N, C-alpha and C positions, 0 to 999 in steps of 0.2 A: 502493501500500499504506500507506505513511504516512497520507496524507489521509484514509485511509476507515477510519483506526483511532484517529482523535484527538477529542476535543472542539470543537477550537479550527472554524472556517470559514476552509479553505483557497480563495485564488482566483487567477487568472491572467486578465490582460483584455489586450486590444493598449494600444499607448502612451497614447493618450489616454481610456481608460476607455469606450470607445464600442460596444466588443464583448467578453463576456466569451468564452473561451476555456475556461476551467475553472472548476468550483466545486464542492467538495464537499459531502457530504450532509450535512454539521453546519448548515450553511445550513437547512434544513428546520425543524429542531430547534429554534433561536432566534427564526427568521421566521416560523415556521408556515404558511410558503408553500413550491409546489415549486420546486425549483431551475429545473423546463425556463422558467418567467417570465423567467429572467434571462438564458436565451440568448435568449430572443425578445427581451428588452427589457434593457438591461446598465444600464439604471438604476432597473429596476422595483423595486430593495429601496429605494429613496427612500419607496417608498407606505409601506410599515411602518416607517418612523420617525415617532416619536411628531410630533406635529405641536406639540409645546412645544420641541422641538430642530431642525425639519425647517427651517426656514428660514434658521438660522446655518449646520447643516450645507452646506446647500445655496450658499450665499454662500463657504464655505472650499472646498466641491465643485468648485464653478466655477473658483475661484482655483487648485486645483489642475492644474483642467483646462490655463487658461487657461498656465501656469507650463511644462508638458510640451508644449503645442501652441508654445511660443516657444523650445523648444529651451533651456529653464533651469530645471529640476525642480530640488527640494530633496532630498536624500539619501532624507530618508526624507517619510513623513506622517501624520499621528496624528489620530483622528477619535476622543471619546467621544459617545455619544447613547442616547437610549432607544430601542427599538423596540418596538410595540404591536402582538400577534401579532392575528387574527382573531378569537381566542378572548377577545380582551379583555387577557389578561396583558401585564406590561411586563417589557422585560428591559433591563439595560443591556451596552452593547456598547463595546469598546475595539478600533477597527480601526488596521491599524498595512499601509502601504503602501509600494513599493518600486518607484520606475522603474527598470528595469534593461537591459540591450542585452545580445542573446543572443550567441552564438558566431558566428550568422551575419550580425550587424550591424543587428538587427532590435530595436524596442524594446516593450519589454512593459511591463505595472505587476503585480507580483504581492503578495500580501497575506495577510494572518492576521488574523481577526476575534474576538474573546472573547468569549464571555458573561461578564462580571464582575456579576452581579447580587446574588449569594453575597457576592461580598467587598465591594460597595459597603453591602450591609447589613449585615454586620457593622460596618465601620465606624463606619454612620449610631447602633447601637445603643451600641457603643463610645463616640462622640459622647454619647449620650444619657446614658449613665451617668456620665461624666465630668460634666457640666457639671453634674446631677442631685444628686448627693450634698452630703449637709450640711457637709462639712468642705473645705477649701482642697486643694486640688490642684494641683502643680508637677512636670512633668516634666523632668528635665536630661540631656544630651547624655552619657555617660557617660566619654568621653576626656576630656572638657574642664569639664565643669560648668555648660554654655552652657545657657538656660530656652530650652525647646522648644516647650511648651504651660504656661497655666494654665487653670482653669476659673475661672469668672467670681466663684463664691464667694472664692476666693483673693484675686482683686480689690478685693470687695468690704472684705475682712478689710485686705488692707494699705491701701487706699487707690491703689491702680495700677493704670493703663489697662492691657490684654492690652498692644499695641503697645508701648508704655516697656518692659516687661518680657522681652518675646521677644528673645533673643540677649545677654542680659545674663547 
């Protein structure tokens, strides 16, 4: 009921991610591919990862699977990558997975994958505006006044390097 009514992709796999036991229909909206292909091949989703991110993802995913096989899994795993849908549209995804032990002693890998494309686009737009205004801008931490960000124009005006200012 929950999985069918949220935008996030919810999935359950066996412990080493060699078999998908469940994936919500939200997968189709993000990947643009049918969920059935995951039931046939648990790693079919990798084919949809943008080639710019695929190699790094495959390395990290292989390391995760090895941790799990060795019995030394991390508490959770997070992956961020772009998905290139068959229609050419690119989506940004953050996937969080958790190795868990069921009440019957079996191990599973459960996770949530979220389409964060809009959030990434808003951040990119904010960054462009921040960097392209003619005024020098500084962002301070309200609690202690620590500098958390400055734009390039502020650095030009003051003669300081961004890295030297952050944390001051």
